[in-house]
N, C-alpha and C positions, 0 to 999 in steps of 0.2 A: 423419646429415646435420647439419652445423653451421649455426647461424643466420648468414645471409650479410651482414646489415646492421650497419654500424658506427654508433655513436652520433654525432649531429651537434649543433651548437650551435643555440640558439634562432634566431639570425639565419639560419643555414642552413636551418632548418625553414621559415622565411618564404620563402626563395628557392625551396625545393622546392615549396611550395604555389603560388607564383607561376608556376613552370615548368609546373605541371599545370593552369594556366588560371584559378586563383582570383584575382580582382581585389583587390589590397591597396593601398588608398589611403594608408595610413600604416604604413610598415614598422616603424617604431620602436614604435608602439602595438601592432601585431600581435605583435611579439617579446615585449613586456611581458606580454600576455595569455598567450602560450604559456609564459612562464616561471612562470606561476601556475596554468595549466590544462594538464595533461598533453596533449601532442600526440595521444596515443592516445585519451584521454577525449574531446577535442574532435572527434576523427575520427568518433566514432559519430554526431555531429550533421551533419557535412558529407557523410556518406554519402548523405543525402537529396538532395544537390545534384550527385552524381556522374553524369556522362553515360556514360562508358566505365569500367566497373568493373574491367576487366582491366588497363587502363593508368592507372587512378586519375585520370582527367581530368575537370574540372568542366564543367557546363553553361555555355554562353556567358553572360557577364555576371554570374555568381555572385560576390558580394563576401564578404570576411571578416566584414563587419558583419552580413550575413544569417545566417551561421553562428553568430556570437556572440549574435545576437538569439534564435535558436532555443534555444541553450544556456541563456541567461538565463531564457527563458520556462519551460523544463523545470525549472530550479532552483526557481523560484517555484511551479510546479505541484506539485512534490514537497512543499514546505512547506505548501501549502494542503491537499493530500490528507492529510498527517500530522495537520493540525488536525482534520479530520473523523474520521480513524481513532482519534485519541486519545479523542474524545468517545464514539465507538461502543465502543471498548475498555473504557472506564471503566464504561459502562452494562452491557456484557456481563459484566464481572467481578462487578458487583453482583447481576445476575439469577442468574448461575451459583451464587454463594455462597448467596444467599437461598433459592432453591428446593431446593438440595441439603441445606442445614441444616434446612429445614422438614420434609424427608422423613426424613433420616438423622441429624440431630443436629448439634451444634456442631463435631464433628470428622469430618464425613461423608467428607472426602477421605482419611481413614485407613482407611475401610471398603472392603475389596476387593469386597464384595458389592454396593456401590453402582454398580459399573462392570461392563462386559462382561468375560467370562472371557478374551477375546482381548487385553485392555488390559494393558500391562506396568505393573502397579500399583507394583511395587517400584521401578522406574526413576522413576516419577512422584513417589513420596514422597522418594526420594533426591535428586531434582532440587530439590524444595521445601526440603528440609533444607539443601542447598548454598546456595540463594538466601537463606535466613534467616541463614546464617553470613556471607554476603557483604554483606548489607544494612548500610547506614550509618544506617538509621532507628532512633533510640534507643528509640522507643516500642515497636517490634516486638521489639527485643532484650530490653527489660524484660519484655514479655509472655512471651517464650520462657523466661526464667529464673524467672519468677514461679510458673508452674504445672508440675506434674510430668506433662507430656505430651510426646509426641515432637515435636509442633509446636504453635504457637498455633492458635486457632480458625479455621475455614474463611474467615470474613469478614476475617480478618487476612492469612492466607496468599494470599488472592485478590489482594492488592495487591503481592505480591512474585514470584509465579509468572510465568513468561514467557508471552507471548501465544501462542506455539506450543503450549505445554502446555495453556493454556486451551482452545485450539481442539481439541486431541486429547482432552482430558478431557471436553469437552462431547459430542463425537462418541461417546465410549465410555460415556456414562451408560447403565446397564443397563436402566432402565425407559423405554420409548418415551414413555409418558404424561408422565414428568417432563421429558424433552427438549422435548415439545410445550408444557408449561407455560411453559418459558423462551422458546420460539419464539413463543408466543402474545403475549408482550409486544411483539413486533415485527410481529405479524399476518402471519406466514409459517409454513410447515410446517417441521418440524424438519430435514428433508432439505435444504431450501433454506438454513436457517441454518448447518447443518454445512458445506455446500459454500461458502457465502459466507465463513465463518470461515477455512476452508482457503485460499481464494483471497486474502483480505485480509491474511493472515499473510505471504504471498509479496510482496504489494504493499508492505506495511509494511517488509519487509526491503530491498526495492529502494530505497525512499525513504531509509531509515536509512543505507544504504551509498552514497547519492548517485549511484545508477545511473540510466540513461536510462529515462524513461517514454514519451516521445514516440515514436510509430511502433513501439512494442514489441509483439510477439506473445507472449502468455502461453501457456506450455506446458500449464498446468492451466486448463481451461475450466469456470467455475463453472456450477452448475445454476441455471437461471432459473425463476421461478414460472410456472405455467400457469393458475393461478386465484387469486382474491383481489382485492386492491386494483386497481381499473381504472386509476388514475393510473399505478401502477407498470407494469402489464402493457402499457399502450399507449405506453410511453416507451422501450422497448428497441430496440436495433439488431440487424439480422440478422448483423452482423459480430461474432462472439462472442469472438474471441481478442484483441481490442484493448481499449483502456482505457475506451472510452465506457460500456459497460454497468457497469463498476466504479463509475464516477462516478454513474450513475443509482442504483445500490444505495446508495451513500454519501449521496446527496441524500435518498433515501427514508428512510433511518435517521435522518438529521439532522432531517428534518421531524417524526419521531416523538419523538425524545429531546430536541430543542432547538428547539421551535417558532418561536422568535423569532430564529433564526440569520440571518446574511447570507452564508452560505457559497456559495450558488448565484449570488448577485449578484457575489461576488468572483471566482468562476470565469469568469463571462461577461465581466467587466471585464478580467481577465487575458488572455483570448483576444483581446479587442478591442485592448487596449494594444499587444500584441506582433504583432497582425495575423497570426494563425496559421491555417494551413490545417488545420482540425480533422478533415477527412475522413481524414487520415493516422492519426488515433487512433480511427477507426471511427465518428465522429459522422455521423448522417444529415444530408443537406443541409438539412432542415427542422427541425433539432433544437430550436430555440428555440420552435417551435409545439407541441411535444409536452407532454403534461399536467404532467410532473414539473417542467418549467422555466417554467410559466406565471406564477410569481410574480416572474420577472425583469422588471425595468422598464428 
């Protein structure tokens, strides 16, 4: 079967949206935005405003500005989430390298016995070597040439390995006690940290590729703690496949590793400025009264 749709101009895209019931107050402006934001990309946001999905017709009164507002909110949300993920990631790289080095020495990552037998250690080391070859960091390159080792020390390679491999290599640490030593830094069990790392890797990739977060259902549901910090336990939503619980976990980690942060306030402000219906992201109606968000003023 051949694809039946022919390409159309930006002006024709505006006309098509108007024919489907979208209110467009400034057609020139709408065409401008469509010339810089792919029709298909923007379409993932106006899907929330569709009344008849078979005929692609909009709910009465829906405007192009409403769709653009949701798109702009989601773009800023991704940037804010990346800010939290960056700080969490830097902390996790530090703890991973510190505890493995303490137990297995400066080149712990080169020791297959430090990891589970099911872990593909050869692929792991090959990936690290490839990252070292690709890096433009002159200090890392100097370290690599200076010593007669397959790679620099673990606290150096921790800075170049991908977040995906960080997640997998943490999960594959052979001694459960060592995994718990790392997880104890965040006052969670190692199973919770492994699950969170797996999930946040996916979220990071979504943000990095500028994909939609709003109203997204995640295919991998992270494991939530059932004991421990009461602030965390009493802040989750029953809606487990949407973004809200991810934000709770990020807020919790931020409180631990960056106590003077303003990340939660920025999140609340972003929601308020764009006047977003956050229930579409799994937020409970009373989310601001839950303990993790109590510092929001």
